[in-house]
N, C-alpha and C positions, 0 to 999 in steps of 0.2 A: 309733588312740587315742593321745592325747598322752602323752608320758613324764611320770611323776609319781613322787612319793616313795612308799615302801611304805605309809605311814600314810594316804595320801590315798585317799578312796573312789573307786572306779572303776565305770563303767556297763558291765555285761557281759550277753551274751545267749547263750542255748542253744537248740538244737533239742531239744524234749522229745518223745520217741516215746511215743505212746499216750494223749494227751489227747483222749478221745472225747466228753466231755460237760462240762458246767459243774461237776459234782460232782468230776470229776478235777482241774479247775483249782483248785477251792476247797480240795481236799486238799493240793495242792502249795503253794498260797499260804499256807495255815495252817501247813504244816511249815517253810517257809523263813523266814516272817516271825518265827518264834520264835527264830531264830538271831541272836546278837549281831552288830551291824555290818551287818545287812541292811535295806535300805529301798527305797521306791518300787518295790514288786513289781508287775509287769505281766505278764499271761498272755493269749495269744491262742489259743483253741481251734481257730479256723479255720486258722491257720498253724502251730500246734503250737510256739509259741515262749514262752520265759521270759526276761524282761529285768528286771534289778534293779540297784540300786546297792550295792556291796559294799566294806566296809572290811576288807581282808585282815589287818589287825593284830588283828582280833577273831575273824574266821572265814575260814579258807582256802577257796580254790576247790575243792580236793579234798574238804573236809568238806561243803561245800554240795552238790556233785555226789553224794557218798555218801548224803546224806539223801534226795535226790530218787530216786536209784537204789534205795534201800531201800524206797521206796513201790511199786516195781514198774514204774518208767518208765526209759527210756533218756535219756541226755544226750549231746549233741554240741555242743561249744563253737562258737559262731558268731563270737565275739570273744574274744581272749585277752589277758591282762595283759602288759605289756612284758617282764616277767621271763621269760615263756614263749615270747616271740616277738620277733624283731628289730624295732627301732622302725621301720625303713624299710618292712618288710613290713607291720607293723601299720598304719602310716599309709596304706599303699596300699589297705587294705581298704575304706576309705570315702571317698566324695566328698561335698562339702557340698551339702546340699539343704535349704534353709530352708523350714519349713512355717509358715503363718499359721493360727491357730486362732481360731474364734469361741468364746471362753471365757465362756459365759453361766452365771452361778451358778445360775440357775433351771433350767438344762437339764443341766448336767454336774457331777459331783463331781470333786474334784481328782485323785483317783487313777484314775478310770475314764475321763476324757476326755483327749484329747490324742493326739499322735502316738506310737504305740508303736514303729514301726519301718518301714523300707522292705523290700519283699519282692522277692526276685530269683527268678523262676520258672524255674529250670533243672530241667526235669522229669525229665531222665534221672537226676538225683540226688534230686529232690524235697526240695531244701534251700532254706530261706529265709534270706537274709543280713540281719543286723541290726547296726547300731551306733548309738550315740547320743552326742550331745554337747549337754548341756543340753536333752534331750528333743526336739531339733529336727533334728539332722543324721543323715543316713542314706545308705548307699551300699553298693556291692558290689564285691567282687573275687573272681571265680570260683575262681581257683587257690588264693588264700589261704584262702577260706572252706572249700573242700573239704579242703585240707591240714589246717587246724585242726580241721575236723569229724572227720576220720578219726583224727587224733591224740588228740583228746579222747575219741572214742568207743571207742578201742582198749581192749580188756579190760573194757569196761563193757556192751557191747551184750547180752551173755548173762547179765548179772547178774539172776538171778531170772526168766529167761525160758526158754521152751521147756519149762516144767514146768507141771503142772496148778495152777490157781489163777487169780487175777484178773490175767491177763497183759495188759500194755499194750505196744503196739508200733506202729510205722509200717507200714501195709500197703504192701509194695513195689508200684510201679506195674505194673499188668497181672497181679498175683498173684491167684489165687482164694482164697476164704476158708479152704479147707482147707490152703493153703500157709503160713498165718500161725501164730504161736504160739497164738492163740486157737482157730484151727481145729484145730490138733493137740491142744489141750486137750480139745475136744469129742470128737474121735475117740478119744483115750486113755481118757477117763472113760466114754464110751459103750461102748467095747470091754470095759473092766473090769466095767461094770455088766452087760452082756450075758453075759460069761463067768460072773459070779456067779450070774445067773439060770439059766444052763445047768447049772452045777454043782449048784444047788439042786434041779433036777429029777432029777438022778442020785443025789446024796448029800445028802439033806435035813439030815442031822446036821451037815454042815460048811458049809451055805449061809450061816449067820450069819458065819462066819469069812471066807468069800469076800467078802461085802458089807463086812465090817469092813476088810479089806485095801483094797478099792476106795475106800472112803470116806477112809481115812487117806492113801493115796497122793494123792488129789485135794485133800484139805483141808490137807495139810502146808505147801505154799507159800503158801496163803491165810493160814494162821495166822502164818507168818513175816512177811508184809507187814502183817497186823493189828497185830502186836507192834511193828513198825517205826513204824507210824503212831501207836501209843499212846506210844512213846518220844518221838515228835516233838510230843506234846501233843494228838493227835487220837484219842482213844479210841473215839469213836462213829462207826465206819465200817461199810460193808457187809461188809468182810472180817471185822471183829470179830464182827458179828452172825452171819455165816455160820459162823465158827469155833465160837462158843458153841452155836449150834443143832446143828451136826453132832456135836460132841463130846458135847453133852447128850443127843442122840438115841442115841448109842452107849451111854452110861451106863444108859439106861433100856431098852436092848435093841432099839431101833428101827434096827438097822444098815441094813436095806434102804432105809428111807426116807431115812436119812442119806446113803447113796450116791446115791440119786435126786436129792436136793436139790443135791448137788455137781454132778451132771451138768446139771440144769436151770439152775443158776447159770452154768455154762460156756456153755450155749446162749444165754442172755441176753446174755453178754458178746460173743459173736460177732455177734449181731443188732445190738447197740449199735455195734460197730465198723463193720459194713457200712453202717449208717445214716450214721455220721459221715463215712465215706469218700465216700459218695454226695454229701453236702452239699459236701465239699471239692472233689469232681470238677467241680462246676458252676463253681467259681471257677478251678480249674486250666485249664478249657477256654478261659477268656478269655485266659490267658497263652499258650496254644498257638496263638492267632491270629497272634501276632507271629512272623515267620520266624526260624529259628535262624542263618541266614547272610545276607550281603549282598554285593553287588558294588560295591566302592569303585573310583572312577575317579581315576587319578592320572597326569598327564603323557600323556594319551591312551590309557593302557592300563588294563585292569580286573583286579582280583584279588579273590578270594573271602575274606571274613573273617567272624569270629563277629559276629553282629549286636549282641551285648551289648557288644562292644568299640568300637563306633562312637563317634567323637569329634565334638563340635560343630564345624561348619565343613566337615567332609568332604563330598564329592560322591558320591552313590550312584546307580548306574544301575538302574532298575526296568523290566524288560521287560513286555510285555503278558501278562497272566495271573498275574504275580507279586504277592505281598503286599508292601506297603511296609514296610521294616524299621525305620523310625524316624519320629518326628514331624519335619517339616521344611517347606521351602518349595521349590516348583518353580522351577528355574533354566532349564530348557529343555524344550520339548515341551508338547503339549496332549492330554489324554486324559479319558475317562470314568472316574471314581473311584467304586467301590462302597464307601461308608463305613458299611455296615450293622453291622459289628462294633463301631463306636464310637457311631454315632448311632441305629442301628436302622432307618434309612431304606434301603429296598431299591432305590430308583431311583438309578442312578449319576448323579453330578454331573460336568459337564464343567468341568475346571479347567486353568488355564494358568500361565504364568510369573508369579511373585510371589504365587501363592495358596498357602495352607497345606494340608498333607495330614497324616494321622494314621497312626501305626504300626498294622499289622493291616488297613488298608484294602486293597482289591484294585484294581490297575491293569488296566482292562478293554481298552483300545483300542490305545494307542501307547506307545513307549518314552519314559520320563521321566528327567530328571536332577534329583535332589533334594538340596538342601543340608541337612544334618542340623542341626536347631535345638535338640534336646534329647537328653541322654544316655539310655541304655536304661532306667535306673531311674526316669527322670522322664517317659517318654512317657505318653500319655493312658491307654492300657490298663493300664500298670503302676500309675499313680496310682489308677485305678478299683479295681483289685485291692487295692491297699494300703488304700484308704479302706474298702472292704468288710471287710477283715480287721481293721482298727483299730476299726471300728464294733462288733465283738464285745465290745470292752472297755467301751464306754459303756453300762453295764447299765441296763435300764429300771427305773423305780420298782417295778413289779410283781416283777421279778426280785430286786431288793434286799430287798423284803419277804419273798419266799419264802426267801431266804437267812437272814434273821433268824429267820423262823418255824422253819426246820429246825434252828437251833442249840438251841432249847429243846425242839423236838418230839422229837428223838432221845433225849435223856436222859429225857424224860417216858415214852416208849415202853418204855425199859429199866426204869424204875421201875415202870411198870404190869405188865410181865412178871414182875418180882420179886414183886409183890403177888399176882399170879395163881398163881405157883408156891408161895408160902408161906402165904398167908392161909387158903385152904380146908383144907389138911392140918392146920395148927396150930389153927385155931379151930373147924372144922366136921368134923374127922376125915375129910377127903377123902383119897383115895388119892394118895400122893406121885407115882407114875409118871404117873398121868393128868394131874395138874395141872402137873407139870413139862413134860410133852409139849405141853400147851396153851399154856404160857408160851413155849416155844420156837417154836411156830407163830406166836404173836403177835409175837415178835421179828422173824421174817422178814417177816410182813405189814407190820409197822410201818416197814420201811426206806423212807426218803423219796426214793429214786432217781427214781422217775417224777415226783414232785412237783418236785424240784430241776431236772430237765431240761425240764419242761413249758414254761417261758418261753424259755430260750436256744435251744432247738431250733427253736421257731417263729420267733424273731427271726432266727436264722441263715438259715433257709429263705427268709424274706421278703426279707432283704437280698440274698441270692443271686438270687432271682427278679427283684427290682427291678433289680439290676445288669444282668442279661441284657436287660431291656426298656428300658434307658436311664433308669431311675429310681434315683437315688442318695439314700439316707437314712443319716445317720451315727449308727447305733446305735439301740438299743431305745427310748431316751428320745425320739428324734425320731419313731419309729413311734407311740408312745403319744400324743404331742402331735398328730401329723397325724390320727390316728383320731378325736380329740375336736374337731378344728377346726370352728368354727361360722361363721367369716367368712374369706374369702380376699380379700386386697387385692392388686390388680395395678398395677404401673407401666404406663404407656401405651407409650411409645416403645421398641421392641425387645422388648416382652413381649406386649402385646395386638396390637401392630402389627408390620409386617415389620421395622421398624428401618432401612428404606432409603427415607427420604423423597426426593421429587423436587420440584424447583422447578417450580411450575405457573404462577405469574404474577409479573411484575416491573412495578410501578407507579411510573413516574418522577414525582417531585414537585420540580421545580426543577433537576434534573440529567438528563443523557441516560441512557437505560436501560443502555447498556454501562458508563457511569461508575458507576452505582449498583451494578451487579454487580461491577465491579472493586474498588471500595472494600470491599464486603462480603467478597469472596474474600481480599483482602489481610489483613484482621484475623482471618479465620477459618482462615487457612492453617496455623496452629500448633495447631489444635484437632482432637481425634479424635471430637468429637460428631457423631452422624449428620446433624444439620441442617447443620453446618459442611461436612461431606463432600459433601452435596447441593449446596450453593452453589458449592463448588470444582469439582465435576463439571460443573455448568451453565456455569461460566466457561470451562472447557476445551473443552466441547462447542461453545460459541459463539465459540471462539478469542479470548476476551477476555484480554489480557495483564495480569498483576498480579505484584507482588513482595511477599514477606512483610512485614507491617507491623513497624515498630520499636516497642519498648516495649509489645508486645502483652501483655495481661493478661485473665484471666477473672474476672468478677464473679459469685460464686456465686448462681445462681438468677436473674440479671438479664441478662447478656449478655457481650460481649467489647469491649475497647477497644484502640486502638493508634494509632500515627502513620504516616500514608501521605503520602509526599512533603511532610512537615512539617505536614500537616493532621490534626487530631484527629478520629478516627472512632469512633463507637459503633454496635454492632449488637446489638439485643436486642428483647425483647417490647415491644409498644406501651405497655403499662401502665407500664413503667419508662422508656420513651423520653419519655413525656409529662412526666416530671419534669425532663427536660433541655431540652425545647423544646415549645411549645404546638402542637397539631394544629388545623388549620383544618377547616371543615366538609367539604371535599372529602376530606381525609385520613381523618377520622373515619368518613365514610360508606364509604370504600374498605375500611378495616379491618373495619367491621361486616359488610359484604357478604362479604368473604373468610372471616372467621371463621364466619359463619353457614353457609358451605358446608363447614365441617369442616376448614378449612385453618389451618395455623399461620402466623402473620404475624411477620416480623422487620422492624423499622424501622431504616433506615440514616440516622444523623445525622452530618453533616460540619460541623465547626466550629460546632456549636450550632444547625444548621439541618437540618430534615428534608429529606433528599435523595431518598428514595423508600421503597417498601415491597417486600418480597420474600415471596411466599406459597409455602408448601410443604405437601405432603400425604403422609402416611404411611398407607397402606391397612391396615386390620385383617387379621390373619392369617386364612387361609381357614377354620381350624377354631375360631376364637374364639367364634363364635355358638353352635356345638354344645357347646363346653366350658362356657360360661356356663349353657346350658340343663341340662347334666348336673349341674352344681353345684346348681342350683336344685332339680332332682329329688331330689338327695341331702339336701335340707334345709339347704343352706349358702348364706349370703348372699355376693354378690360385689360388690366396689366397685372403682372405678378411682381411683387417687391420682396426680395429675399436676401438674406445674408449668406446664402449658400453660394457655391462656386458657379461660374458662368456656364460650364458644360452641363452640370446637373440641371440648372435652371432652364437652359435652352432645351434639354431633352423633355422636361415635364411641360414647359410652356408650349413647345412645338406640338406635343401630343394633344394638348387642350385647345390649340388654335388661338393663342392669346399672346400679347406682348409680354416682355419681361425685363426686369432690371435686377442684376445679381450683385453679390459681394457687397451688399449695403450694410454699413454700420447703422445703429439706431438713428443717429443724426442724419445719415444719408437717406433713410426712408422719409424723414421729415422734409428734407430738401426736395426729394423727388415728388412728394405730395404737393408741396407749394408750387412746383413747376407744372405739375399736371393740372392743378386747380386754378391756373392763372386766368383761364377764360370761361370756366364752367365749374359748378359745384362738383367736388370729388368725394366719393364715399370710400372709406377704408374699412375693410373687413379683416378682422384678426381674431386671435384667441382671447383678447381682453387682458392678457397678463404681460407677455413679452412685447406686445405691440402698443403698450399704453401711450408712449410719446406720439406714435403715428396716428392712433385713434384720436388723440387730442388735437393733432395738427390738421386733420382732415375737416372738410366742411361738415361731415357727419360720420361718426364712428360707430360701426356695428360689430358686436362681439358674437362669436360663435360659442356654442356650449349649452348644455342642458341645465340652465338655471344656476350656474355658478355665481358666487357672490360678485366677482368682478364683472361677469357678463351682465348681471342684472343691475348693478349699482353704479358702475363707472362710465359705461359707454352711453351713447345717445339712443341706442336700440340694441336688440339682440335677436338672433334666430335660434330658438330653443331646440329645434330638431337637429341642429348641426348639419343641415343639408345646404349645399351650395345653391341648389335651385331655389331656396327660400330667399336668396338675395334678389333675383329678378322678381320673385313673388312680392316681396316687400315694396319694390319700386312700382309694380303694377297696382298694388293697393293704394299707394300714395298718389299715383296718377289718377286712379279712379276717384279718390277723395277730392282731389283738386278739381277734377271735371264736375263732380257733384256740387262742389262749392260754387263754381262758375254758373252752373245751371240754376242753383238756388238764388243767386244774386240776380240773375236774369229774370227769373220768375217773380221775385219780390219787386224789383224795380219796374219790370215790364207791366205787371198788373197795375201798379200804382200810377205809372205814367198814363195808361189808358183811362183809368177811372178818375184820375184827377181832372183830366180834360172833360170827360163826360159829365162829371159832377158840376164843374163850373158852368158848362153849357146847359145844364138842367136835364140831361138825358137819364141820369141815374139819381136815385134818392138815397135816404138814410139807410134803409134796410139793405139796399144793394151795396152801399158803401161798407157797412160792417160785415156783410157777407163776403165782399171782395177781400177785406182785410183778414178775416178769419180764414177764408179760403186760401189766401196766399200763405198764411202761417201753416195751415194743414198740409198744403201741397209741398212746401219747403221741408217740413218735418217728415212727411211720408217719403219724399225723395231721398232725404238723408238716411232714413231707416233702411232703404234698399241696400245700403252698404253692409248691413248686418249679415246679409246672405251672400256677399261677394266672395267668390272663390278665387283667392289670389294665386293659387297654384296652377290655374288654367291659363295656358299661354294664349295670347290673342290670335 
């Protein structure tokens, strides 16, 4: 973090122990946002982090931590201000990693979209490192992070913990539920309740006092946190409702039920924590795929180092059977690489010198030397994990509606409970104890925990399930849009096709065949376009010598130009070439014949004269036909948008059974998407580079590719396996998530509606009320967790 003056706002991050659900995050957000000098508050439930901008001239770090701790959470600083940490050490904490974001106003709101932070998955500490510089820079330094975390956490970890109440904490890795504070709470309150019942069987006259003691011991820390939240400006919390209900029950002589309510509340907290930990475990498992150590080769010798400390440019030795420790490029050796952790493809790929490999992949056959191309925090798996964690912040429209709904719902329930407690006794001579009891039951029933967690729990589970299957979606807003998709538009080259075209025909017209190929290869040598690579590959295969053209330039959507031995050369589509020189009957017939066969034709013009034609063909992916059929069965139209000629487009689209629009310039694709999306959300699937404008213009942009920077950072989602069938799979997962959300909302509201009525009428009491509330939360969470095992690749 850069040195700054005391009055200059700083971006700080904390590991917050105990954020098990969206209501926890909402409580923390509401508390810290009310502090002066605090802004841009971002919380991630998945990584349990809080990041904000703080002006210490108005609120100190200690005061902010005290407020969060007072709510029952732990705080461990992940970044520290310069005054607390030497500048050199502080600057070492973070390396620069710029993120590019698709900031679409119709998809993201300003505080919920964007890069929250980078995650460092050092699981023996279960800490995530964060730092920010203008919302874009992130990095990690293990020692600095752990030192600052311990220092910040000293003396705070036990603040309000280990006591009965709404205890929040991080579950230590490998710990059982009964070893946590929440588990101890259940055991303590359960033991006290059992002891009270046993005492009641022996001495009935003192049973009331035994239950009273059990209730007070259990509710005391809950009341303390309820008051802390109220002082922070959040009076309507589950802790406050619990406190009112328990104390109210004691006043009307229902001590046994009050103690039972405290116990059931504790059980609900344990179940909530277990569910949250299970969801996080699916993400942590991805991080575990990257080995913790690596063999660095220097001066002919090897030494073992921490994989997280690998620097770009270092050479690592990967033995057969080892996992690759970093994203890099093979410099020596050829081996079969199992990339299933990254791409989901179980069949190993044979890779040799010059080819890229990904961290977490398994080297199956022979020793490899690999040059590190990306730092640990930037490798493919780390970015996947980071994107899934950050996606939790991009809240879905349904989730934002539920949040707004709960803001007035809670006060309304409290007001209704007051009316139930006061109106019958005052106006209809009802018995005070009866109606107060019913009002207290109504308070517990009315708690919106299950409703608030219904959406984010399903979203988190869907994102985790998708990540494991190579389907990345950046947040709930993307899931909702994907579920409503009515049209899917595909780019052709590299998306519907293999993206590896081959030269099939060379038609000389006025020049020798080898000369036509040499001219074309010369001007294409500076391009990374698949068609250019195919021309260059053919020239090398045929041993045709060529040198890079001078003054080479690309003409968007038309072709390339350059100077070859002083001669002006243009290579491009025939429809653009005819504007530079006329085609005779022979040339036009050749173009028509080649294009009718589904081939792409490039015309080579030298000094204003047509020198020849080069035909290329890119075969459709093997799963493309099945994918289009699956989309059709799902009621979704599919269309191909391509800049290629109409005949080639018609040949490929016809074979796939889909619509097509051809000869589109980049702005033409954008216009086509706007037309297609006039009445329904439209998904654009492209390679993430050439199709950037189209990906941005669509309702949702999905990039193909095995973890490329563009695919992971710029689009709204990505299919890492580069399979067309993963597009309908992603939509199936999104639809399943939205169905799960609707079921969750129905469960939450349905149970509350039933028990609100039965509580007011006196059919259900306090213990049933808390059991119904806890039960609804457990049901909603369990239903959401079903998505973790959802097989998106299985057609309905």
